[in-house]
KOLPA-279648 format. One record per residue: residue in three letters; z, x negated, y negated of N, C-alpha, C, O in turn; chain; residue number from 1. Coordinates in steps of 0.2 Angstrom, whole numbers, plus 5000, padded with zeros to 4 digits. Layout:
! KOLPA-279648
+-----+------+--------+---------+-------+---------+----------+------+--------+---------+------+--------+---------+----+-----+
:  aa : n_up : n_east : n_north : ca_up : ca_east : ca_north : c_up : c_east : c_north : o_up : o_east : o_north : ch :   i :
+-----+------+--------+---------+-------+---------+----------+------+--------+---------+------+--------+---------+----+-----+
: ALA :    Z :      X :       Y :     Z :       X :        Y :    Z :      X :       Y :    Z :      X :       Y :  A : NUM :
...
+-----+------+--------+---------+-------+---------+----------+------+--------+---------+------+--------+---------+----+-----+
! end
This chain:
! KOLPA-279648
+-----+------+--------+---------+-------+---------+----------+------+--------+---------+------+--------+---------+----+-----+
:  aa : n_up : n_east : n_north : ca_up : ca_east : ca_north : c_up : c_east : c_north : o_up : o_east : o_north : ch :   i :
+-----+------+--------+---------+-------+---------+----------+------+--------+---------+------+--------+---------+----+-----+
: MET : 4953 :   4992 :    4923 :  4959 :    4993 :     4922 : 4960 :   5000 :    4919 : 4958 :   5000 :    4913 :  A :   1 :
: LEU : 4963 :   5005 :    4922 :  4960 :    5010 :     4918 : 4971 :   5012 :    4919 : 4975 :   5011 :    4923 :  A :   2 :
: LYS : 4971 :   5016 :    4913 :  4981 :    5019 :     4911 : 4978 :   5025 :    4915 : 4973 :   5027 :    4916 :  A :   3 :
: ALA : 4987 :   5026 :    4917 :  4988 :    5031 :     4920 : 4988 :   5037 :    4917 : 4989 :   5037 :    4911 :  A :   4 :
: GLY : 4986 :   5042 :    4921 :  4982 :    5048 :     4919 : 4977 :   5049 :    4915 : 4977 :   5052 :    4911 :  A :   5 :
: GLY : 4970 :   5043 :    4918 :  4965 :    5042 :     4916 : 4963 :   5044 :    4918 : 4965 :   5048 :    4921 :  A :   6 :
: LEU : 4954 :   5044 :    4918 :  4949 :    5048 :     4921 : 4945 :   5042 :    4922 : 4943 :   5038 :    4918 :  A :   7 :
: LEU : 4942 :   5042 :    4929 :  4938 :    5038 :     4929 : 4933 :   5043 :    4930 : 4935 :   5048 :    4931 :  A :   8 :
: LEU : 4925 :   5042 :    4931 :  4920 :    5044 :     4929 : 4911 :   5039 :    4932 : 4908 :   5035 :    4928 :  A :   9 :
: HIS : 4910 :   5041 :    4937 :  4905 :    5039 :     4939 : 4898 :   5047 :    4940 : 4897 :   5052 :    4943 :  A :  10 :
: VAL : 4892 :   5041 :    4936 :  4888 :    5046 :     4935 : 4885 :   5043 :    4938 : 4886 :   5038 :    4939 :  A :  11 :
: GLU : 4878 :   5046 :    4943 :  4874 :    5040 :     4947 : 4867 :   5046 :    4946 : 4867 :   5052 :    4947 :  A :  12 :
: GLN : 4861 :   5044 :    4944 :  4855 :    5046 :     4943 : 4853 :   5045 :    4951 : 4856 :   5042 :    4955 :  A :  13 :
: PRO : 4847 :   5052 :    4951 :  4843 :    5051 :     4959 : 4844 :   5049 :    4960 : 4841 :   5044 :    4958 :  A :  14 :
: GLN : 4848 :   5046 :    4967 :  4843 :    5044 :     4972 : 4837 :   5045 :    4976 : 4835 :   5050 :    4979 :  A :  15 :
: TYR : 4835 :   5040 :    4976 :  4825 :    5040 :     4979 : 4827 :   5034 :    4986 : 4822 :   5032 :    4989 :  A :  16 :
: GLY : 4832 :   5033 :    4987 :  4832 :    5029 :     4995 : 4841 :   5028 :    4996 : 4846 :   5029 :    4992 :  A :  17 :
: PRO : 4840 :   5026 :    5005 :  4847 :    5027 :     5007 : 4854 :   5023 :    5003 : 4860 :   5022 :    5005 :  A :  18 :
: ALA : 4852 :   5022 :    4999 :  4859 :    5016 :     4993 : 4864 :   5021 :    4994 : 4867 :   5021 :    4999 :  A :  19 :
: MET : 4866 :   5026 :    4989 :  4870 :    5029 :     4988 : 4871 :   5031 :    4993 : 4877 :   5031 :    4995 :  A :  20 :
: HIS : 4866 :   5036 :    4998 :  4867 :    5040 :     5005 : 4875 :   5040 :    5008 : 4880 :   5043 :    5009 :  A :  21 :
: GLY : 4874 :   5034 :    5008 :  4878 :    5031 :     5013 : 4884 :   5026 :    5012 : 4886 :   5021 :    5015 :  A :  22 :
: VAL : 4886 :   5028 :    5006 :  4892 :    5028 :     5002 : 4898 :   5037 :    5003 : 4896 :   5042 :    5000 :  A :  23 :
: ASP : 4900 :   5036 :    5004 :  4906 :    5042 :     5006 : 4910 :   5040 :    4998 : 4914 :   5035 :    4998 :  A :  24 :
: LEU : 4907 :   5044 :    4993 :  4912 :    5040 :     4986 : 4920 :   5045 :    4985 : 4925 :   5045 :    4981 :  A :  25 :
: LYS : 4919 :   5049 :    4991 :  4928 :    5052 :     4988 : 4933 :   5051 :    4990 : 4939 :   5053 :    4989 :  A :  26 :
: GLN : 4929 :   5044 :    4999 :  4934 :    5042 :     5002 : 4936 :   5037 :    4999 : 4941 :   5034 :    4998 :  A :  27 :
: ALA : 4927 :   5034 :    4995 :  4931 :    5026 :     4993 : 4936 :   5025 :    4986 : 4937 :   5020 :    4983 :  A :  28 :
: MET : 4939 :   5034 :    4983 :  4941 :    5033 :     4977 : 4947 :   5033 :    4982 : 4951 :   5028 :    4982 :  A :  29 :
: GLU : 4948 :   5037 :    4986 :  4956 :    5041 :     4987 : 4956 :   5032 :    4991 : 4958 :   5035 :    4996 :  A :  30 :
: GLU : 4955 :   5028 :    4992 :  4956 :    5021 :     4994 : 4959 :   5015 :    4989 : 4962 :   5009 :    4990 :  A :  31 :
: ALA : 4957 :   5018 :    4983 :  4957 :    5014 :     4978 : 4961 :   5017 :    4972 : 4960 :   5015 :    4967 :  A :  32 :
: GLY : 4965 :   5023 :    4974 :  4973 :    5024 :     4975 : 4971 :   5032 :    4971 : 4976 :   5034 :    4968 :  A :  33 :
: PHE : 4967 :   5035 :    4970 :  4964 :    5041 :     4967 : 4967 :   5048 :    4973 : 4963 :   5050 :    4977 :  A :  34 :
: PRO : 4970 :   5049 :    4972 :  4971 :    5053 :     4975 : 4968 :   5060 :    4976 : 4964 :   5063 :    4971 :  A :  35 :
: ILE : 4969 :   5064 :    4985 :  4960 :    5066 :     4983 : 4961 :   5073 :    4980 : 4956 :   5077 :    4979 :  A :  36 :
: ASP : 4968 :   5074 :    4978 :  4969 :    5083 :     4976 : 4968 :   5081 :    4967 : 4967 :   5085 :    4962 :  A :  37 :
: GLN : 4968 :   5074 :    4965 :  4961 :    5074 :     4960 : 4955 :   5074 :    4958 : 4952 :   5075 :    4952 :  A :  38 :
: HIS : 4952 :   5072 :    4963 :  4943 :    5072 :     4962 : 4940 :   5080 :    4962 : 4941 :   5086 :    4963 :  A :  39 :
: PHE : 4935 :   5074 :    4960 :  4931 :    5083 :     4954 : 4924 :   5081 :    4957 : 4924 :   5075 :    4959 :  A :  40 :
: VAL : 4919 :   5083 :    4959 :  4911 :    5083 :     4961 : 4906 :   5086 :    4957 : 4908 :   5091 :    4957 :  A :  41 :
: THR : 4902 :   5085 :    4954 :  4898 :    5090 :     4952 : 4890 :   5089 :    4952 : 4889 :   5085 :    4957 :  A :  42 :
: GLY : 4884 :   5091 :    4949 :  4881 :    5088 :     4950 : 4875 :   5092 :    4944 : 4876 :   5098 :    4943 :  A :  43 :
: VAL : 4870 :   5090 :    4940 :  4869 :    5096 :     4935 : 4859 :   5090 :    4938 : 4858 :   5085 :    4939 :  A :  44 :
: ARG : 4857 :   5097 :    4936 :  4849 :    5098 :     4939 : 4845 :   5095 :    4929 : 4845 :   5099 :    4925 :  A :  45 :
: ALA : 4843 :   5090 :    4930 :  4838 :    5090 :     4925 : 4831 :   5093 :    4924 : 4825 :   5092 :    4927 :  A :  46 :
: VAL : 4832 :   5096 :    4920 :  4827 :    5102 :     4914 : 4820 :   5094 :    4915 : 4822 :   5089 :    4915 :  A :  47 :
: PRO : 4815 :   5096 :    4916 :  4808 :    5089 :     4914 : 4806 :   5095 :    4913 : 4807 :   5101 :    4915 :  A :  48 :
: ASP : 4799 :   5089 :    4905 :  4793 :    5097 :     4900 : 4791 :   5094 :    4908 : 4791 :   5090 :    4913 :  A :  49 :
: LYS : 4788 :   5099 :    4907 :  4782 :    5101 :     4914 : 4775 :   5097 :    4911 : 4770 :   5095 :    4915 :  A :  50 :
: SER : 4775 :   5096 :    4903 :  4769 :    5094 :     4902 : 4768 :   5086 :    4904 : 4763 :   5083 :    4905 :  A :  51 :
: LEU : 4773 :   5084 :    4904 :  4774 :    5076 :     4905 : 4774 :   5077 :    4915 : 4770 :   5074 :    4919 :  A :  52 :
: PHE : 4780 :   5081 :    4916 :  4781 :    5080 :     4927 : 4777 :   5087 :    4929 : 4781 :   5091 :    4931 :  A :  53 :
: PRO : 4772 :   5089 :    4929 :  4771 :    5096 :     4932 : 4775 :   5096 :    4941 : 4778 :   5092 :    4944 :  A :  54 :
: ALA : 4773 :   5104 :    4941 :  4779 :    5105 :     4945 : 4775 :   5098 :    4954 : 4770 :   5095 :    4955 :  A :  55 :
: SER : 4782 :   5099 :    4958 :  4779 :    5096 :     4965 : 4772 :   5102 :    4970 : 4771 :   5108 :    4971 :  A :  56 :
: SER : 4769 :   5098 :    4970 :  4762 :    5102 :     4975 : 4767 :   5107 :    4979 : 4768 :   5113 :    4979 :  A :  57 :
: ASP : 4770 :   5101 :    4983 :  4774 :    5105 :     4991 : 4779 :   5111 :    4989 : 4781 :   5114 :    4993 :  A :  58 :
: GLY : 4779 :   5110 :    4983 :  4786 :    5115 :     4985 : 4793 :   5112 :    4983 : 4795 :   5116 :    4979 :  A :  59 :
: GLU : 4796 :   5109 :    4984 :  4802 :    5104 :     4986 : 4805 :   5106 :    4980 : 4802 :   5107 :    4975 :  A :  60 :
: GLU : 4810 :   5105 :    4981 :  4820 :    5108 :     4976 : 4818 :   5100 :    4971 : 4814 :   5099 :    4966 :  A :  61 :
: GLU : 4821 :   5095 :    4975 :  4823 :    5089 :     4971 : 4815 :   5082 :    4974 : 4815 :   5080 :    4979 :  A :  62 :
: ASP : 4811 :   5082 :    4968 :  4806 :    5080 :     4971 : 4806 :   5073 :    4965 : 4805 :   5073 :    4959 :  A :  63 :
: TYR : 4807 :   5070 :    4968 :  4809 :    5061 :     4963 : 4806 :   5062 :    4955 : 4801 :   5059 :    4953 :  A :  64 :
: GLY : 4810 :   5067 :    4952 :  4809 :    5064 :     4947 : 4808 :   5070 :    4942 : 4810 :   5069 :    4936 :  A :  65 :
: ARG : 4806 :   5076 :    4944 :  4801 :    5082 :     4941 : 4809 :   5088 :    4942 : 4811 :   5092 :    4937 :  A :  66 :
: ALA : 4812 :   5087 :    4947 :  4820 :    5092 :     4946 : 4823 :   5088 :    4950 : 4822 :   5088 :    4956 :  A :  67 :
: ALA : 4826 :   5085 :    4946 :  4830 :    5077 :     4950 : 4838 :   5082 :    4949 : 4838 :   5087 :    4945 :  A :  68 :
: ILE : 4844 :   5080 :    4952 :  4848 :    5083 :     4952 : 4857 :   5075 :    4951 : 4859 :   5072 :    4956 :  A :  69 :
: TRP : 4858 :   5074 :    4944 :  4861 :    5070 :     4940 : 4867 :   5072 :    4948 : 4865 :   5076 :    4952 :  A :  70 :
: ASN : 4872 :   5068 :    4950 :  4881 :    5068 :     4952 : 4883 :   5064 :    4950 : 4882 :   5058 :    4948 :  A :  71 :
: ALA : 4889 :   5070 :    4949 :  4894 :    5066 :     4942 : 4901 :   5066 :    4950 : 4900 :   5070 :    4954 :  A :  72 :
: TYR : 4906 :   5061 :    4950 :  4911 :    5060 :     4952 : 4915 :   5057 :    4949 : 4913 :   5053 :    4945 :  A :  73 :
: GLY : 4920 :   5058 :    4949 :  4925 :    5056 :     4946 : 4935 :   5058 :    4947 : 4936 :   5063 :    4951 :  A :  74 :
: ALA : 4939 :   5056 :    4945 :  4949 :    5058 :     4948 : 4949 :   5055 :    4943 : 4945 :   5052 :    4940 :  A :  75 :
: TRP : 4957 :   5058 :    4942 :  4963 :    5055 :     4936 : 4967 :   5052 :    4942 : 4969 :   5053 :    4948 :  A :  76 :
: LYS : 4968 :   5048 :    4934 :  4972 :    5043 :     4940 : 4978 :   5044 :    4939 : 4979 :   5044 :    4933 :  A :  77 :
: PRO : 4984 :   5045 :    4945 :  4990 :    5045 :     4942 : 4995 :   5043 :    4939 : 4997 :   5037 :    4939 :  A :  78 :
: GLN : 4999 :   5051 :    4936 :  5002 :    5047 :     4931 : 5009 :   5044 :    4932 : 5013 :   5047 :    4936 :  A :  79 :
: VAL : 5012 :   5037 :    4928 :  5015 :    5034 :     4930 : 5025 :   5039 :    4932 : 5027 :   5044 :    4928 :  A :  80 :
: ALA : 5026 :   5037 :    4936 :  5034 :    5044 :     4938 : 5038 :   5042 :    4931 : 5038 :   5036 :    4929 :  A :  81 :
: SER : 5041 :   5046 :    4928 :  5045 :    5046 :     4923 : 5052 :   5041 :    4923 : 5056 :   5039 :    4918 :  A :  82 :
: ALA : 5052 :   5040 :    4928 :  5061 :    5035 :     4930 : 5053 :   5026 :    4931 : 5053 :   5021 :    4927 :  A :  83 :
: ALA : 5050 :   5027 :    4934 :  5047 :    5022 :     4936 : 5048 :   5018 :    4928 : 5051 :   5013 :    4928 :  A :  84 :
: LYS : 5044 :   5022 :    4921 :  5043 :    5019 :     4917 : 5048 :   5018 :    4914 : 5048 :   5012 :    4912 :  A :  85 :
: GLU : 5054 :   5022 :    4912 :  5060 :    5020 :     4913 : 5063 :   5011 :    4916 : 5064 :   5007 :    4912 :  A :  86 :
: GLU : 5063 :   5010 :    4919 :  5062 :    5005 :     4923 : 5058 :   4997 :    4920 : 5060 :   4992 :    4920 :  A :  87 :
: VAL : 5054 :   4999 :    4918 :  5048 :    4994 :     4915 : 5051 :   4993 :    4907 : 5052 :   4988 :    4904 :  A :  88 :
: SER : 5050 :   5001 :    4905 :  5052 :    4997 :     4897 : 5061 :   4993 :    4897 : 5064 :   4991 :    4892 :  A :  89 :
: ALA : 5062 :   4995 :    4902 :  5070 :    4991 :     4901 : 5071 :   4984 :    4901 : 5077 :   4982 :    4901 :  A :  90 :
+-----+------+--------+---------+-------+---------+----------+------+--------+---------+------+--------+---------+----+-----+
! end
């Protein structure tokens, strides 16, 4: 349950397989009732300790742990219209 005006936030760890790559999270959030104009998607690049995780030998940007990008998806649940609030409280 998420109250009206609440924030849905989903943070995905870096994916190293097809699991989440096959899911359209924007579509899933819209189908769950979160209007598309209330969605956001962003990425956060991990800053690894190079002494523990040396650079990828083949120069890849995302190399499964060394320079992983965490993805955040979210949306705000619509506010309840004031008329609807009055009906509920009456």
